C-alpha positions, 0 to 999 in steps of 0.5 A: 500500500502506498504511504499516502493511502496508508496514512489516509486509511489510518486517519479514517480508522483513528477518527472512526474509533475516537468518534465511536468512543465519544458517541457511546460515552455521550449516549451513556451519559444521556441515558443514565445521568440526571443532568437537571441535578448536576453542575451543568445547570449552573452554566446553562441557566446563566447563559440562558438568563444573559441571553434573555436579558436577565442577570444571573447575579440577581437572586430573585431572577436566578431562583425564579429561573430554576422554577421556570425551567424545572431545575431541581437542585438549587444550592446557590442563591446566585450564579456561583462563578465569575459573571463573565463566564455566564456570557461564554455560556450563552451558546449553551443557553440557546439550546434546550437543557438536554441538548445543551448537556449533550453538546457540552459532553461532545465538546469536552471529549473533543477538546480532550482528544484534540489535546492528546493529539496535539501534545503527542505530536510534539515528539518526532518519534512515531512511537508516542504518536501511535498512542492517541487511541489507547490514551484517549480510551484510558482517559474514560476511566480517569476519575477527573474526566469521568466526574467532569462528564458526570457533572457537566463541569467546565474543566475543559475550558481550563484545559483548553486555555492552558494548552493554548497558552503552551502552544503560543509560548512555543511560538514566542507569542507571549502576549497572546499566551498571557491573554489566553492563560488569563481565562483560567481565572474564570475558576478563581480558586485554581486560576489564582494559584496557576497565575501566581506560579506562572507569574513567577516563571514569567518574571524569571524569564523576564517575559514582560509580554506574558505578564502584560497579556495576563493583565489585559485578559484579567482587566477585560474580564473584569470590565465585561462583568461590570457591564452586566453588573457593576457590583459583580465582584462583591456578589461573587465573593459573597457567593464563594464564601457561602460555598466554602462554608458548606464544603470545608474539610472535603477537598483534595488540598492542604486546606482540607487536611489542615481543617481535619487535622485541627478538628475544624477549629479556627484559627488553627485550620486557617493558619496551618492551611495557609502555612502549608499552601504558602510553603508549597507555592514558595517552593514551587516558585523557587524551582521555577525561578531556578529552572527557568532556563531548563524547562520548556513551556510544557514542562513548566506547566506540568510543574505548575498545575499540581502545585497550584491545585494542591495549595488552592483553597477549593478543589474537586476531582473534576478540577484536576482535568488539566492533569491530562497535560502532564499525563501526556508528557509522562506517557510520551517520555516513558515511551521515549526513554524505555523504547516500550509501551509497557511502562506507559500503560502501567502508569495509565492503569495505576492512575485510572484505578486509583482515581476511580477508587478516589471517586468511589470514596467521594461517593460513599463519604461525600469527601474528595480527600482521596483525589489528592493521590492523583496529584501525588502520582502525577507530580511524583512521576513527572518530577522523576522523569524530569530529573532523569531527562536532566541527569541522564538524557538519552534522546533530544527533547521534544521538537517543540517548546 
């Protein structure tokens, strides 16, 4: 068979397999999940309200919207996310709730598949690039993706923003990269720590364009929200505090473990959580400062994400969806170093089994503490491989970045 024809056939088979997996997963979601009692209703309702000229930060209008559309779960008095996110949800609000839910499922899975494809193609070697289908299939059993699909969460937006920033940094388009990265602030607990560590890396590299880009993006989001509601920041902080008050001691971060270690007493839990969080951020920032000339953009964010997530004040398993970025680096690096797929598959199997066990624990205990293990596994293996790449290089680094 001629090579061009073979490539076309391989592409058709790959797309068919990926498309089939997406179709089957979405079908299962639609048939088995109560989307009217999931997080997705927050985003759909906010988009629908903005489209109809209403304000999701108006308590009366927001609660009335639940009644109008038959949404059973009403844990919040207003939209519990930054107001500019509601504007991004308008396309979902144009659809009926069931159709919007299915559409977002498809979009999420397409973003995940595209992320895997793009990152695997960073290697010149053919071996890592052949992993698209098996890695994508393994991600269906990765706890954070499973929970993202189950709840209809928006972690795919953070994944897309970080991936876009990495690709733009690799093309020396730091200003645009900073603007794109600023979108992570739409989930402030994770976005703030990501931007803090990224900012240290920018300073170490004297990348003023990236810092300026983040500032432009952040100010733009602030203004967009103020056009809708001049007091949106104050209202958002109030809603966030209400969410935090009812979810203390349940997250997979240092703050939750500090809360439990102190038996929920204050100021012990706040002091211990703050000390641990700042210590991790400080150590992470020091590493990025010292290693800025050694790490690529991809490697920098492989390091930033676990530290940012474990030290933030609010984190559920579905917020760990961007771990797909370091996971693909780990898989590709294992294949490159060992000349075998076995170690990469072992890593994926162990990660999938543990992350699913963590979800089981969350379902039975209503606490997400075990998902801290996802961070430990990803961060630990990533650091070990990064050390090996520095101390015992075997092949050239990936051809991009």
